[in-house]
N, C-alpha and C positions, 0 to 999 in steps of 0.2 A: 523307451519301450522295454519291457521285460518279455520273457518268453510267453507268459500267459497272455499278455496284451497282444502279442503277435498272433497267437492262436485265436483270440477273441476277434481281432480285426478280420482275419481270414474267414472266420465263421460268419461274420457280419456281411462280408462281400459275396458270400455264396448266394445271396438273394438276387444277384445279377445273373445267375445261371451260367449257361454255356452259350457263347455267342460266336458261331463260326465266322471267320473273316479276319483280315489283317489290319483293318483301320485302327482299332483300339491299341493293338500291340505296337504298331508303328508310331502312334502318338506318344505312347508311354516310353518306348525306347528312345525316341527323339529327345524327350525331356531328360533322359539319363545320359545323353551324349552318344547314342547309338553304339553301345559297347560291342554289339555283335559284329559290327563292321571291322573290328580289329582282331577277330578270331577266325580260325579255320575249323571246318566242321566235317564230321562223318554223320550223315543224317539217315536214320533208319525208320522205315515204314513197313507196315504189314499187318496182318490180322493176329497172328500168333508168332512167338519166338523173338519179338523185338528185344525184350529184356535180356534174354539169354545171349543173343548175338552182341548186344551192347556190353554185357559182362565179359564175354570172350575178347572182343576187340579192345576194350579198355585195359584189361589185364595184360594182353599181349603188348600193347603200346607202352604200358608202364614198365614191363620187363625189358623193353627195347630202350629205355632211358628217357622217354618223353614225360613231360608234365601234362597229365591228362585230366580234363574236366569231363564229368559225365552227369547228364541230366535225365532223370527218369520220373515216372509217375504211374501209379501212386506209390507212396512209401509203404513198407510192410510193417516195420517196427516203430520207427520214430520219424517225425516230419522232416527233420534235418537231412535225412537220407536222400532227398530228391536232388540235391546238388552236392557233388563230391569232387575232390581233387586227389588223384592217385588213391582213391578208395576211402578217403577220410571225409566224413560229412562236414558241412559248413558248421563253424563254431556257433554257439549260442550268441556270443558277443557280436559276431559279424552279421548273423541273421537279424538280430534285434536292431542293430545300427542301420542296416539297409532297409528293413521294413519300415522303420520310422520315417526315413526320407521318402520312400515310395508312397507311404500314406499321404504325406504332404503333397507330393506330386499329383496323386490321384485327385486330391481336393482342388488343385490348380486346374486340372483338366475339366472338372465339373463346372468350375466358375467360368471357364472359357466356353461353356455350352457343349462340351464334348461328353460322350458316354463315360461312365465310370468303368475302368477296366475290371474284368472278371478275376476271380482268384487264380485261375490258370494263367491268364495273361500276366498278372502280377508276378507269379512264381517264375514264369519263363523269362521275363525281362530282368528280374533280380538275378537269376542264374547267369545270364550273359554278363551282367555287371560284375558279379563275383568272379567269374572265370577270367575276365579281363584284369581285374585287380590281382588275381593270383598268377597272372602271366602264363596261362596255359598254352602249351604248344599246339594242342589240338583238343577239340571238344567232341565227344561222342554223344549224340542227341537222338532221342526217340520221340516220334510223334505221339500225341495223345490219341487222336482219332482222325482217321483219314490222312490228309497230307496237304492238299492244295490250300485249304482254308484253316489249317491248324496254326495256332499261334507260333509254333516253332518255325514255321515256314517263312518268317520274316528274314531269316538268314539268307545271305547271298554267296558267301565264300565256302561253298560246298565242294569238298574234294571228292567224296564218295557219296552216292545215294544208294543205300542198301535196301533191298526188298526181301523180307522174309516171306513165308507162305501167305498167300492172299486168298481169303475165303469169305463167307458171309458173316457179317456182324454190323451192327448199327445201320440196319437197312433203311430206316426212316430218314437218316441223314445222308448216307453214302450211296444209296441206290439198291435196286432189287436184282441186279445182275452182276456177274463177276466183272464184266466190261466196265460198268458204271463205277463199281468199287475200285477197280484197278486204276481207272482214269483219275479219280479223286486222289488216290495215293501217289500216282505218278507225278503229281504237281510239285513234289519236292526236288525233282530233277532240275538242275540249273546248267546254264551254259558254262563250259569249262570243267564240269564235273565228269566223273565216270559212274556208270550204273553197274551195280553188282546185284544180280537177281537169282534167287533160288528157283530152280526149274520147277514150273508149275503148269497148270492148265493152259492150253494153247490160247484161249481167249484172253487170259491175263498176260501171257508173254507177248502177244501181238500188240497189246496196248503199250507195254513197256518198250518194245522195239520201235513202234511208231513214234513215241515221245522222244526216245533217244535219237532217232533219225532226224526228227524235226529240229532238235537243238544241236545236231552234229556232234554228239558225244558218244563214246564207245559204250557198248553193253557187253558185259561178261556174265555168262551163266554158270552157276554152281550146281552141279548135278549130285543130289544125295546118293545116287547109286555108286558114285565113285569113291565113297567112303566105305572101305572094306572092313567089316567088323572082325576083330580078333577075339575079343572077350567082352562079355556083358555081365555085370552084376549090379547089385544095388550100391556097392561101394565105388565102383569105377567102371568105365568103359574104355576099351583099347581098340584102336583102329588104324589102318593105313590110309593114306590119301596121297596119290601121286608120288612125289619124291620123299614124302614124310612117312616114316615107319614107326609103329608102336607109339602113336600119340595117345595120351591118356587124358580123359576128362572125368571129373568126380561128380558131375551132374547126372543123376539117373533119369530114366525116361527114354524110350526107344527113339524118340524124335530129336534127342539132343545131338546126336552125331551129325544130322543134317544141318543143324545150327552151327556146329563147329566147322563143318566144311565150308559153309557160307562165309564165316569169319576168316578162315584161312585164305579163301579166294580174294576177299576184300583186302587183306593185308598184303597179298602179292601185288594187287593192283596199286596199292598205296606206294609200295616200293618202286613200281614203274613210274610213279609220279613224283619221285625224288625224296621220299621219306623212308630211309632204310629201316628195316624191321629185323630180318634175320631168322633163320630156322630155330635157333636156340630160344629166342624170345617167344616165337610161336608155340613151341613145345611147352615151355615153362608157363606161359600165359594161359594156355588151355587147361593145364593141370590145376593152376591156382584159382581159376575163375569159380566163383560161387554165386548162386542166385536163389535166395530163399523163396519157398512157396512154389517151386516148380518140381514136382515129383520128389519132394524132399523127405528123406527118411528121418523121423523124429525120435522114434524109439524102436526097440527090437521085440520085446515080449510083453504085450503083443506088438507086432509091427504096425507102426502108425505112419501114414504118408500124408503130406499136405501138397495139394496141387491147385494151381490157379486156373484150371479149365473153366472158362466162363462163356464159351460160345460153341456152336456145333463142331467146328474143326478141332478146337481144343478138347472137347468131349470125346471125339473119335480117337484122338491121339492118346488120351488118358485110357480109354477102353483097350486100345492096342497094347499099351504098357501093362495094364492089369492082366491081360491074357498071357503076355510073355513072362512076366515075373511071378504071377500068382495062380497058375493053373491049378484047379482043384482045391484051392484054399477058400476058407470061409471068409466072406467079405462083409464088412459093415460100413455104410456110408454115413458121413456127416455132410449135409449140403446146405449152403446158404447162397442165395442168388439175388441179383438186383431185378427190379421190376421190368426194366427195358431190355432184358435179354430174351433169347429164344428158348424159354424154359422147356417147352414140349420136345423140341428137337434134341436138347441136351439130355433130358431124362429118358427119352426113348432109347438113346444109344447106350447110356450107362446103367440104368436100373436093372436090366436083366442079369447083370453080373454080380449083384449083391444079394445077400440073404436078408439083410435088414437095412432100412433107410431111416435115418434120423434127420429131421429138418430143423434149421435154426433161423431166426429172424436176422435181417440186415437193416442197418440204420439209415437215416437220412431220407430225403425226398424220393430217392430212387429205390428205397428199401422195400423188401417184400416180407410179409409176415410168414412165420413158420407154418401157420395153418393154411394160408393160401398155397404155399409151395407143396405142403403135404397133400392137399387136394389134387394138385396137378400130378404129383408123383404116384398117387394111387391108381391113376390110369394105366401105369406101366408096372406097378409092383403091389403085391398084396400085404406086405409087412412094412407099413410106414408109420412113424411116430413123430408128432410135432412137439418140439421142446420150446420152452420160453426163453432159453439163453444158451450160449455156447458152453457155459460151465455145466449146465444140466446135461447137454448132449455128450460132453466128454466123460462125465461121471457115468452116464448110462452105457456108453460105448465100452468103458472099462469093465462094467458089471457084466455085460453080455459077452465080452471077449474071453477066450482062453489064450494060452501062449502061442497057439498056431493061427489065431485069427489075424486078419489084416483089416485095420481101420483106415479108411481113406476119406479125408476131408477135402472137399473141393468146391468150386464156385467162385464167388466174389472174393477178390483180394482184400476187400474192406474188413473182413472178419478173420482172415487167416493169420494175421500178425498176432492178435490176441490169443488165438487158438494154439499157435506154435509155442508161445511162451507158457501157456497153460499146460500143454502136453509135457514140456520139459519139467515143469514143477511137479506135476502128478507122477511122472516117471521116476523122478528122484525120490519123491515122498514114499512111493510104494516099493522103492528098491529095485525097480525093474532095470534091465540092461539097457543102456543107451549107447549110441554109436560114438565114434571118435571125433565128431565135429559138433560144435555148439550150434544153436539155432541160427546164428548169423553166418554159418558156413566156415568159421575159422577153426583151425586145429585146436583141440583142447590141450 
């Protein structure tokens, strides 16, 4: 198999859709020798913040000297990003080799009368296989959706079950109340693990406390209010937390300090469980952590921000950051969303802050046309324009913007990767000032 054949195969298996449950992944992992049984995990669930907490934890552990696997979804720039060891994506050679074998295994399962694994199940099993081959000391793993029936929940050797903020998303699958959603996500808690939860609504905390008590595991709460802000800017945020002073993160967004506090609390608990981390690694790891598409500054004049806000809670946090960083600034939105999201709730929260709204289409079966999204947005804003492509939206945004305008692209991560690359190209082409990090979060 070559890389194109890998991508063609994944596109083909998308016809199997999304199948909640562990039967398929168990069958596939068994065929691969159950690689997950030989790994240790930090498992992260929640509605928003999973990727940022994964990035913080992974980088801290790397700085502490561990060989760290990390599995995330979806990729922003390139497919190989979904599985990384110490920040390096899986090689094309390894990806093609593993996928060729897994394709054969999937054929065996079908011949045995078992369901063909979905794309997500294939990716998850392959990641476990890769991390075992790479002799990872620990794997930081985020759930795709929910927890209890998510393919990642095939793992048993969970050291920490981390819960970021839990709010409404995927209601048709996870439930219509916070208790129902939290119950699904609490399914990642295993006997012998420890639970680290961001302080949230009491109905969520009660579910987590009850589950932890049922399994006789400790529950540690991380309170965002304990992170004392020293300085906030688009370049960095500085804060104190307990015995840690002048901690610095380069991820913008008012919500990122709470994610950092949760990661610190998790690392402290990991130390209690026999894996030394140290204050220096925590400090360095927080500073080095990068996560594209989360209130990411792409250019300066005009200021262009990309943010993956794709549910009501994410939209509320985006609106909070806009009010904090850009009071009295002229705002232009570029929005692309998936069909199965709560568009009205997201638009209601965000649209009043913008002067102009540009909508773009998203691809795939879950995609939403720019026209449909524009019709929804017009309920909450008078200046809405539907564009046929991301390229057109970027060009129009630059035509409408002056040097003091802020362009904010948000919604589905499915289009943000291409937009981020496009903004960098346009910024360089037009000779506009760009910030000191590239689109992947690395120092220039």
